[in-house]
LOSE-181285 format. One line per field, with one value per residue (C-alpha): residue in one letter; x, y, z. Coordinates in steps of 0.05 Angstrom, whole numbers. Layout:
N
residu = [A_...]
east = [X_...]
north = [Y_...]
up = [Z_...]
***
This chain:
559
residu = [X_X_X_X_X_X_X_X_X_X_X_X_X_X_X_X_X_X_X_X_X_X_X_X_X_X_X_X_X_X_X_X_X_X_X_X_X_X_X_X_X_X_X_X_X_X_X_X_X_X_X_X_X_X_X_X_X_X_X_X_X_X_X_X_X_X_X_X_X_X_X_X_X_X_X_X_X_X_X_X_X_X_X_X_X_X_X_X_X_X_X_X_X_X_X_X_X_X_X_X_X_X_X_X_X_X_X_X_X_X_X_X_X_X_X_X_X_X_X_X_X_X_X_X_X_X_X_X_X_X_X_X_X_X_X_X_X_X_X_X_X_X_X_X_X_X_X_X_X_X_X_X_X_X_X_X_X_X_X_X_X_X_X_X_X_X_X_X_X_X_X_X_X_X_X_X_X_X_X_X_X_X_X_X_X_X_X_X_X_X_X_X_X_X_X_X_X_X_X_X_X_X_X_X_X_X_X_X_X_X_X_X_X_X_X_X_X_X_X_X_X_X_X_X_X_X_X_X_X_X_X_X_X_X_X_X_X_X_X_X_X_X_X_X_X_X_X_X_X_X_X_X_X_X_X_X_X_X_X_X_X_X_X_X_X_X_X_X_X_X_X_X_X_X_X_X_X_X_X_X_X_X_X_X_X_X_X_X_X_X_X_X_X_X_X_X_X_X_X_X_X_X_X_X_X_X_X_X_X_X_X_X_X_X_X_X_X_X_X_X_X_X_X_X_X_X_X_X_X_X_X_X_X_X_X_X_X_X_X_X_X_X_X_X_X_X_X_X_X_X_X_X_X_X_X_X_X_X_X_X_X_X_X_X_X_X_X_X_X_X_X_X_X_X_X_X_X_X_X_X_X_X_X_X_X_X_X_X_X_X_X_X_X_X_X_X_X_X_X_X_X_X_X_X_X_X_X_X_X_X_X_X_X_X_X_X_X_X_X_X_X_X_X_X_X_X_X_X_X_X_X_X_X_X_X_X_X_X_X_X_X_X_X_X_X_X_X_X_X_X_X_X_X_X_X_X_X_X_X_X_X_X_X_X_X_X_X_X_X_X_X_X_X_X_X_X_X_X_X_X_X_X_X_X_X_X_X_X_X_X_X_X_X_X_X_X_X_X_X_X_X_X_X_X_X_X_X_X_X_X_X_X_X_X_X_X_X_X_X_X_X_X_X_X_X_X_X_X_X_X_X_X_X_X_X_X_X_X_X_X_X_X_X_X_X_X_X_X_X_X_X_X_X_X_X_X_X_X_X]
east = [-893_-838_-825_-770_-719_-664_-592_-536_-467_-408_-351_-303_-265_-201_-221_-284_-299_-256_-280_-264_-277_-319_-364_-366_-328_-376_-442_-481_-556_-589_-656_-677_-731_-728_-735_-667_-598_-546_-502_-538_-543_-469_-448_-494_-463_-391_-382_-359_-313_-356_-394_-334_-372_-434_-474_-469_-434_-374_-317_-333_-305_-368_-367_-405_-415_-483_-473_-549_-607_-570_-616_-611_-555_-573_-550_-498_-470_-467_-423_-378_-368_-345_-397_-361_-363_-437_-449_-410_-457_-415_-456_-447_-475_-494_-542_-564_-631_-641_-715_-711_-672_-599_-528_-471_-398_-365_-308_-246_-221_-149_-134_-69_-49_-58_5_-8_40_60_124_128_182_177_185_162_215_173_191_258_280_351_330_376_331_331_275_215_162_98_65_14_-29_-41_-94_-102_-174_-175_-231_-189_-137_-129_-59_-41_24_48_97_141_107_172_215_164_201_155_149_98_55_-10_-44_-107_-153_-216_-269_-324_-306_-355_-408_-372_-303_-325_-355_-421_-435_-421_-464_-521_-508_-512_-577_-604_-593_-521_-491_-478_-446_-401_-380_-366_-324_-276_-275_-256_-195_-173_-181_-139_-85_-88_-83_-19_10_-8_23_88_92_83_138_183_167_186_252_263_283_263_263_335_358_370_349_291_223_182_152_90_130_110_149_100_43_-9_-24_-80_-103_-116_-155_-155_-200_-245_-310_-353_-305_-303_-379_-387_-336_-372_-441_-464_-519_-487_-549_-534_-465_-498_-544_-541_-522_-474_-470_-435_-470_-405_-342_-306_-252_-280_-251_-280_-258_-243_-306_-348_-311_-316_-386_-418_-352_-331_-257_-208_-133_-95_-28_-43_-31_-56_-4_-49_-60_-131_-163_-160_-230_-210_-160_-171_-188_-185_-218_-190_-236_-262_-266_-326_-366_-311_-248_-238_-195_-142_-128_-129_-78_-35_-34_-16_42_69_65_16_-40_-60_-49_-103_-162_-141_-74_-101_-89_-130_-122_-63_-59_15_33_55_84_39_41_-7_-27_-60_-86_-110_-153_-225_-233_-183_-176_-135_-114_-74_-46_-1_9_-47_-105_-126_-174_-195_-236_-249_-270_-293_-238_-270_-228_-178_-125_-136_-119_-149_-129_-69_-42_-38_-64_7_23_-35_-6_63_36_-9_51_91_37_32_107_107_49_4_-44_-64_-80_-155_-144_-155_-112_-91_-110_-104_-97_-164_-200_-154_-122_-48_-18_17_90_105_32_8_-60_-97_-136_-204_-252_-219_-215_-161_-181_-161_-182_-131_-74_-94_-98_-160_-194_-244_-187_-157_-225_-232_-164_-178_-242_-207_-146_-190_-230_-168_-131_-192_-196_-122_-132_-192_-155_-96_-141_-180_-116_-96_-49_10_77_75_134_118_68_60_30_1_-18_0_-15_31_85_93_75_124_119_145_92_39_61_64_-9_-31_-50_-2_13_82_97_97_153_211_169_132_149_119_101_80_25_14_-53_-17_39_-11_-53_9_27_-45_-51_16_3_-69_-56_9_-28_17_-44_-108_-170_-205_-145_-146_-219_-208_-155_-198_-258_-213_-206_-250_-284_-303_-357_-332_-401_-424_-366_-383_-312_-305_-342_-303_-236_-258_-271_-206_-165_-197_-143_-77_-10_35_6]
north = [-229_-226_-280_-331_-335_-385_-360_-403_-386_-407_-438_-496_-533_-493_-423_-387_-370_-423_-446_-504_-500_-439_-475_-468_-523_-523_-492_-477_-472_-424_-390_-325_-273_-224_-165_-180_-160_-213_-198_-238_-298_-297_-285_-340_-391_-371_-344_-275_-253_-196_-131_-86_-21_-47_-52_21_8_50_0_-31_-98_-141_-143_-199_-211_-231_-282_-286_-245_-181_-129_-56_-21_25_97_79_24_73_119_62_21_39_38_-20_-60_-48_-72_-135_-150_-127_-105_-94_-151_-104_-63_-105_-141_-193_-198_-262_-327_-312_-338_-301_-308_-277_-231_-236_-165_-153_-126_-103_-142_-100_-100_-116_-76_-108_-69_-17_35_70_19_39_46_-3_-61_-92_-123_-133_-177_-237_-278_-349_-383_-338_-371_-331_-295_-241_-248_-180_-170_-110_-117_-74_-60_-85_-131_-170_-178_-220_-229_-276_-235_-251_-221_-194_-175_-157_-202_-228_-304_-311_-269_-285_-239_-245_-200_-185_-232_-184_-145_-188_-144_-79_-48_9_5_37_-18_-70_-34_-36_-110_-123_-83_-125_-189_-208_-189_-260_-279_-218_-238_-310_-289_-249_-301_-352_-311_-303_-378_-393_-347_-381_-448_-427_-402_-467_-509_-470_-470_-546_-551_-508_-552_-614_-581_-557_-487_-416_-354_-339_-409_-433_-504_-503_-536_-516_-562_-577_-599_-540_-481_-426_-405_-352_-297_-263_-236_-163_-138_-67_-43_14_21_-13_-72_-83_-79_-130_-176_-173_-182_-114_-73_-28_8_70_76_88_144_210_223_164_136_69_17_6_48_19_-34_-104_-159_-225_-297_-336_-376_-312_-287_-352_-371_-417_-431_-504_-494_-498_-492_-549_-533_-465_-470_-418_-391_-409_-479_-465_-489_-449_-421_-392_-346_-272_-229_-154_-110_-39_18_68_144_155_122_139_139_69_21_20_94_84_27_70_128_80_50_118_144_199_186_248_249_226_273_291_316_359_433_492_506_551_608_593_559_488_435_379_312_289_218_206_138_140_88_88_133_185_181_235_253_313_320_368_320_351_354_309_323_269_266_225_239_195_188_136_87_138_121_46_45_2_-55_-17_29_34_98_121_112_159_212_206_207_267_305_287_311_377_386_372_420_365_377_445_464_456_383_388_349_381_349_295_269_299_253_192_193_187_120_89_75_1_-20_-77_-84_-139_-190_-204_-251_-237_-162_-113_-71_-1_29_-15_22_95_148_186_251_216_184_253_280_222_237_311_299_250_294_357_322_298_364_402_354_365_440_439_396_443_504_471_456_529_526_495_481_411_373_306_277_202_168_101_40_16_82_121_67_74_147_195_253_304_282_289_360_376_358_391_329_352_426_451_471_397_382_348_328_269_197_132_95_29_-13_25_-12_-79_-52_-20_-83_-119_-66_-59_-135_-140_-84_-104_-177_-159_-109_-53_-15_-7_-15_43_87_68_85_151_170_149_188_249_256_308_282_330_316_351_351_398_446_508_517_446_459_522_488_428_472_510_447_416_452_416_445_460_506]
up = [-392_-443_-495_-486_-541_-559_-558_-588_-561_-604_-564_-557_-503_-505_-526_-543_-615_-650_-718_-764_-839_-826_-776_-700_-663_-604_-584_-521_-527_-478_-468_-435_-435_-492_-443_-412_-434_-451_-391_-336_-383_-399_-327_-301_-349_-337_-407_-386_-330_-305_-314_-303_-305_-270_-334_-354_-421_-400_-404_-472_-449_-456_-532_-567_-641_-668_-724_-733_-708_-688_-656_-676_-638_-581_-579_-527_-572_-631_-588_-562_-626_-696_-752_-786_-721_-714_-786_-770_-712_-653_-592_-517_-475_-418_-460_-520_-516_-571_-590_-632_-634_-648_-651_-617_-601_-541_-559_-515_-508_-490_-421_-391_-329_-267_-225_-152_-109_-43_-31_25_11_78_134_203_256_297_250_268_202_230_287_295_340_313_350_334_291_303_246_230_168_134_81_34_11_-51_-100_-158_-124_-60_-30_30_67_121_163_222_283_313_254_201_151_96_98_41_-6_-42_-92_-134_-173_-134_-163_-143_-206_-244_-211_-229_-223_-176_-107_-126_-176_-122_-72_-122_-135_-60_-54_-112_-72_-89_-21_3_-64_-59_11_-9_-68_-24_31_-22_-42_31_43_-19_7_75_41_6_72_107_52_53_129_129_77_120_180_140_121_193_172_190_146_163_143_214_232_280_289_348_401_359_299_255_229_248_292_273_323_283_216_202_142_114_57_38_75_22_14_90_95_40_72_139_107_131_98_46_22_64_30_-37_-19_19_74_62_133_146_187_226_229_288_293_285_329_307_297_233_248_243_181_142_165_113_78_75_63_122_111_144_175_205_281_329_379_437_412_388_323_259_267_335_300_319_259_261_209_208_229_178_181_136_80_31_74_98_136_82_94_170_161_115_164_220_180_162_233_213_262_300_375_424_430_501_474_417_430_406_332_323_273_266_201_214_169_147_113_59_41_-27_-50_-122_-156_-177_-116_-93_-18_17_87_113_183_220_278_318_270_213_156_106_43_-20_-91_-148_-200_-245_-287_-313_-262_-269_-343_-398_-443_-471_-417_-342_-311_-298_-372_-388_-343_-375_-446_-432_-404_-467_-513_-476_-481_-556_-569_-596_-538_-511_-440_-451_-468_-544_-591_-656_-722_-746_-675_-653_-702_-704_-635_-619_-636_-576_-591_-591_-587_-631_-661_-626_-668_-639_-674_-741_-734_-711_-651_-670_-603_-567_-601_-597_-542_-562_-544_-500_-460_-447_-425_-376_-348_-342_-302_-255_-243_-233_-179_-143_-149_-123_-64_-48_-51_-5_46_45_53_109_147_142_83_121_90_60_87_54_4_6_-55_-35_-76_-145_-180_-134_-138_-214_-222_-255_-206_-257_-306_-251_-237_-312_-323_-258_-218_-163_-149_-167_-95_-76_-125_-89_-30_-61_-44_-70_-6_-37_-7_58_69_71_115_162_167_191_242_268_275_310_359_374_387_424_469_443_419_457_413_448_435_361_355_391_341_283_308_316_241_208_146_90_39_-23_-55_1_-9_-50_-74_-100_-165_-178_-165_-206_-266_-255_-254_-315_-354_-362_-344_-285_-233]
***
């Protein structure tokens, strides 16, 4: 049994790490076993937001400074932190294991705010935004359950007009920014906590919707400004809620076993559409929004809740929702004809984040896949992922970066200073890494873009190399991406130039449309599942050409 040690954490009421006359303003005295890292101790006491890389030491955002009793740095810390930082006692909480009593302060690292995109640029023809009906007050609640962010909208059931929006960072990120880290956390016994964290976000969103609907009822107004309060004295009734997320996020939300998603052959426990009630979804949660009225007069916990079906372990309900919103779902299985050798036009949907999820369809056949992209497209404390693409394209154009991804000196050693960036003071030091685009950042981007580009190529080949009529880029990354920069670095092939459109939050838009059509009996659940099962899912790891294409597209440049 390991020895217990005393750990003093420097803090104060307003902000961690404040000092007065050289002495700490406040302290927290903690104890833990010497065999453990600092991370669980800091998480358990609310002193750190989360283990954003799942405790692998990749993100470098769990920095602490040892004021007394610093342990020797690990090899990983020597590669992540500068020698001067190590001498000053800086360590990574996820890997450092203090062996004796010590005093630490938690370092607050700067992080760029992640924009949460709720816009949908391509509105389905099924949504009548020009409706002039004055007396409609029924709503659909749509939820985009993302790994990084959660977005909710209250939308008019008939017109699609947005009545209210609620967004929040996914609090599950304290257990890791990627799904594999969260799957491991669930396997290690944190599954119920992960479920409750997301349910809490959804309940807070519902609370905001209820508050604003009650306010609207008091004012006696509808979205279009007309004066109307329905027979129950409220300004809105809820028909249903529909949630779309990747397979792992949906499993965690529903409390399903996720262990099979983290190991071969990667089979989900459940792929089909889930039709449950709010009582089932929020089981064990004490909160209940007041002011949400069901269209059938029932209580809040009777509200129908749909969770979008998945296609595979890595292509989830968010892609199904996006395809539905864009009108790209393949025909029913009974209507699919024999594969034709004739070249047909096809449409491609790409959703880039920590995972790259892709689907291609020619209207008859649909092929889907996913590839791990890592954090490169998510960005860091200085730049968004789209900024990285733009800067890389600029460096290529200026000749500072070659096609193999090597920076010329002195940039190879020092990195490229980001124009307009400011050095960020952290615990009395200036964070140099926050202001420079370094060789390691370029390598990370190369690996991510090579994996995605190889996936796109394989989908295209599998479909029979059809002419690409349209490429839809979904989510926040696609919304802000400079398409010309993406072509310049080789993320997208040159033959797709001029055919790419940023589609916005297709998951959120699709959640609305699925909820509307399911609860309005415009879409049969069995038909939806038939279309979903029709999609052919490719495991890139099993494709012989994936590795060859991956290595080929590691190089930068238009092709």
